[in-house]
N, C-alpha and C positions, 0 to 999 in steps of 0.2 A: 923443495919446490920453490921456484922463484916467485917473488911477490907479483901479483897481478891485480889489475882493476877488477872489481866485483863483476862488472859487465863482461869481462873477458873470461870468466870462469866457465868451465864445462858444466852443463846441466847434470844433475844427479842421475836422471834416467831411470829411477826406480823408487821404491818405498824405503825411506831411511830405516836403518836398524836401530834398536834401542841404544846400542853403544857407539853409534856414529857420533863424532865430535864436531861441535860448532864452537869456534873461538869467540870469546866475549870479553870485554874490558869491564872489570868491576871497579868503578870509580870511587867506591867507598873504601877500597883497600889500597892504601898508598905505600904498602911495604916495599914494593920493588920500584915504584916510580910515583912521583907526585901527581902524575896524570892517571894513576890507577894501575892495577895489576891485571895482566891477561890470564884468563882461566878457560878451562874447557867445560862445555855444557853438552850433555847427551840428550837425545830425544826422550829418553825415560825421565830425565830431569824436567823437561818441559811438560810432559804429561802429568807428572806429580804436582807441578806448580799451577795447573789449570784451576781457575776460580771455582771453589766449592766442590771440585771434583766432578762437575756436571758431565764430563765426557767419560767418566769411568764406567766400565762394564757393570759394576755393582749397582749403578743407577738405572740399569736396563736400557739405556739409550742406544747401546750398541747391539742389543738383542732385539732386532726388528721382527724376528719370528714370533716373539712373545708379545702379541699385540695388546693383551690385557694389561700387563705390567707397564708397558711403554706408555699407554694412554693414562694410566693412573699417575705416573710420575710427571706427565705433562699437564695434569689437572683437567683432562678432557672427559673422563668417564666414558660412559657408553655412547655419548654423542659422536665420538670419533670413529665408531664402527662403520664399515663400508655400507653405504646406502643400498648397494645392490643385494645385500644379504640380510640387513637388519631392518625390519619394519616395525620397530618399537615405537612407543608413544613419544620418544624424543623427536620423531619426525612428523607423525600425525596420529590422530585418534579418530576412530569410527564411532559415530553416535547413531543409535537406532531410534527413529521417531515413528511410532506406530499410531499416534493420535492424529487428529485433523488440524491441530493448532499448536504452534510453538513460538514463543517469544525468545529471541536470541539474547544472550548475556555475554559478558566479557570472557567467561569460561569457555565459550564456544569458539574463541579465536583459534584459527588454524585447523579446526576440526572439519571432518567430512560428515555431514548430516544426511543420513539415508532415510527417506520418507517412504514408508511401505504401505500406507493406507490405500484402500480401493476407492475411497471418496476424496473429493477435492480437499486439499490441505493448504493452510495458510501459514507462512513463516513471516513473523512480524519483526522488523528491526526497530527497536526503541531509540529514543534520544539518549545521549550520554554515554554511548559505548566509547571505549578508549581509542585514542588516535591510532590509526593503522590497523584497525580491526579488519579481519577477512576470514572467510570460510568458503566451503564448497557445499552446495545443496544438490542432492541426487534424488530423482524420482525413480524409486525401484518398484513401486506399486503402480496400479492403473490410475490412481487419482492424481490429477494435475496439481502441481505445487505453485501457488502464487506467492510472490514476495512483496510485502507491503511495508510502509513506514508508519510508525506511530510517534510523531514528533521528529521524525527523520524523513528525508527525501530520498526516494528510490527511483533511479533512472535506468531505463533499458532502451537500446536503440529501437526506434520506431514504436515506443511504448510497450515493448515486449518485456514483461516483468513476470513471466511464469515459465515453468519448464515446458519444453516442446512436446513431451510425451514420455512414455515409460522408457527408462534407462537414460533419459536426458539429464545433464548436469549443468549447474550454473555456478560460476564463481562470483563471489561478492567482494567488491573492492571499496575501501574507504578513501574518498578523494578529497574530502574537506570535513570540517566539523558537522556531524549529522547529515552528511551527504554520501550516498553510495551508488555505485555503478555496477550493473550486472553484465556478465559476459559469458557466453556459452550457448547451450541448446535452449533457446528461448522462443516464446510466442506471446502475442497479446493475450492477457488472461481471459479465459472463457467466462461468460456471464453466469454468475451463480446467485440465485435468489433463495434465501433460507428462511428469512423472518418477515413477518408483517406485524402491524399493531392492531390489537383487539380493543374496541371501544364498547362500553357497556350500555350506551344509550341514556345514561342518567347524569353523569357529570365528568366524563372522560374527554380529554382533548389534547392536542399538541399546539403550542403557541410559540411564535418567533420573538415575542417580547414587544415592548412598547415602541421601539425605534428600529424596526428592520429597514434595510435598504429598500426604497420604493422600486417596484418592478412594473413596467408597462406590459400587460399580458397580451402578447401576440398569439400565444397558444398555451395549452396545458395538457397534461396527461396524468391519469390516475387510475389505479386498479382498486376496486372495492367489492366487498362481499357482504351484502346486508343480511342481518339475521331476521329481518321482517321485510315483507314486500312493500315497496314504496310506490304509491300512486296518488290519486286525488284525495284519498282519505288520510294519508300519513305524510308528514313533512319532516325534513331534516336538512340541516346545513352540512353537506359533505365537506365544503371548503368555504372559508370566510376571509374576506380581504379588507375589512376594517371599517370603511365609511358607510353609515346607515346599514343597509342590508346587502351590501356588495359581496358577491361570492357565487357559489354553485349550490343550488338547492335541488334536492330530490323530492318529487311529489308535492302534495300538500295544498295546492291552490292558495298559496299565501298572498298572492298579489292580484288585486282587483281587475286589472286590465286583461287578464288571461284566466281561462278555466281549463280543467282536465290536464293540468301540467304534470309532466313526468320528470323532465330535467329542465332547469332554468338557469341561464347565466344572467346575473343581475348586476347592473352598474347604476346604483341609486335609482333613478326614475325610469330606466329603460330595461326592457326584458327581451331576451332572445331565448326561445324555448322549443322543447319537444313536447307536443300535446297530443292527447288521444283519449277519447272516451273509453273508460274501462281498462285502459292500458296500465300495466304495472311493471316495475322492475322486480324480477323474481328473487326470492330469498334463497339463502344458502348456496348461492352460485357466484363465482367470480365473474365480474364484468369489467370492461375497460371503457373509460370515458376519455374522449378526445375533444378538444375545443380549439378552434383556430379562427383568427380574424380574417374575414374575406372583405377585401377593400373595394370590390366593384359591385357584385350582386350576390348577396348572401342567400342561403336557402331559407333563413328565418325572416328575411325582409327583402323580397325580390326587387332588384333594381337598386338596392342600397347596400352600403357597407353594413357588416354585422358579424356576429359570432356564429359560425357553423358548428353544429354539435354532432358528434359521432358516438354511437354506442356499439361496442363490440365490433369495431371496424366498419360500421355502416352509418352513412350520414342520415340522421333522423330529425334534426332541427327543422321546424316548419312554421314557427309562429313568432310574431313580434308584438310587443305591447309597450305602452308608455303612459306615464302619469302626466307628462309635460310634452311640449312640442319638441320636434327634432327626432333624429334617428339614433341618437346615442353615440358614444365614443368608446375607445378602448379602456379597459379597467386599469387603473394605476393603484397598486396596493399601498395601503397605509398600515395594515396589520396582516399577518399571515397565520391563519389558524386552520387546523384540520380537525374535523369531528364535532364542531359546534359553531353557533352563530357568535360573532364578535362584533358588537356595535360600538365602535370607537373605544375599545378597551373593556367593555362590559360583556362578560361571557356568562350565559346562564340558561339559555333555552335552545330548543331544536337540536338536541344532541344526536349524533349518528350512532346507530346500533349495528355493529358488525366490524369487519376488518378493512383496513386501508393499507395499500402497499404502493411503492414506487411512484411517488407523487412528484411531478416536475412542472416547472413554469418556464416558458420560452419567451424571451424579449426580442428576438429577431423572427422574421417571417417564417412560418412553418407551413408546408404544403399538405394537401390531402394525402398524397403518396407517402409523406413522412409519417402521418398519423396511422395510416394503414400498416406501414412497416413497423412502427412501434407496437401496434396491436399484435403483429406477428402471429396471426392465426390463433390467438389465445394464450401465447406464452411470452411472458415479459422478456424484454431484451434491453441492452444497455442504451442509455440516453446520451452517452458521450459524443456520438457523431452529430448530435443535434444541438450541442452547446447550450445546455440548460442553464438558466440563471439561478434556478433553485432546483434541487433534487434531493428529496427526502426518501432514503431507501428503507426507512422504518425498521432499522436494526441491523441490516447486513454489514455495514461498515463500522458498526459500534458493538459488534459481538452479541447483539440481542440482550444487552444488559444496560443498567444505568438509567438515567433520566434525560439524556441528550440524544437528539437526532442530528448528527453532524451533516451539514449541508454539503453535498457533493457537487453543487453547481458553482457558478462564479460569483454569486451575490453574497456569500458568507452569512446567510441567515439560518443559523442553527435553531432547532426547535427544542423546547422543553416539554417533556412528557408529563402530563398531569392525569394520573389514574390509569391510563391505558396500559395494557400489558403486552409484552412481546410473545408471539406465538409462532409456531412453525407451520401454520396454515398459510400456504401461498398459492398463487395462480399456477 
């Protein structure tokens, strides 16, 4: 065959045989020429010379039908199995959660957590989970699953951080350190009220400390269940706001300008009250107290500004009293205490006997319609829509344990529990 340029050679047109010959110049062999000696190389020579023999059939790489040994030699193990047929833990793991509370851990990363309880369930995301953490939460039972953060922030579009219903699923994504976004079948969490605080009437109280943020009280809301009837013969401070006798008093006729007092809002020398001869607040029954500042003509001091008082959704305030001149002004808190009188830091008398729940203070105007909606025909509801500056849920967002009532309002005034105990007696 005449010599040709490589580019002019005919294509082989098929698979080379083992004994096909390729000419090669061995420059290390100068026997026939100083420029090297031309020798023949076969396809079999090339196969044998392949590095490490990785292409040999003995290493199973040519045996594609034998998936197990091929995966082993590639170092892939079972993870290389087809996802269409292998549902092993290499891909995901199902976790059955039958209780009503679970705190996630790094070991839950990538798992599908199936919540089957018929009661409301809370999944808590703590701080400090590894970067990139993610999982899926499924509501397989009838109990709605709420996803909350403890030291971590949890976000859902439109504040939807709970499963939408049975068979709904939610994916949890880590977007930054201690920040998580939810995606899937979500809804705004339903309001669940499980705990209240029980005060013994002797020395129990909750206090926000010596330097709480000062709040100008436009309105307040509180649920209470007295163990004794409160009227003119028995007095207690349901709530205390620090200066002198500022706060909310049940019964007692503590203040000279008024008699037959049932509920009194006190701002030092001025009193707005619900009064009535022989009227008492019944024992062993949940009641709702609502108070709002009326800037034009209050029911407690007609023609003047003052605090209107609502008991169980009905306006009852009807009296005004004063030790000095003037019509009084809005309360500005210097202390925030529930269950006892706090006179500039001294706590020691007029302790409340019974349960208190869902106590909130509002620093922006609140209407009569708002208070009636909060009363909700005798069933507590969320205060979120009313932007509370203080909201003590009395155990619900703290798991009913410990000595801290975490403020769910905007003021950051956490309360410390002194003696009172968490109970599951709620309105």
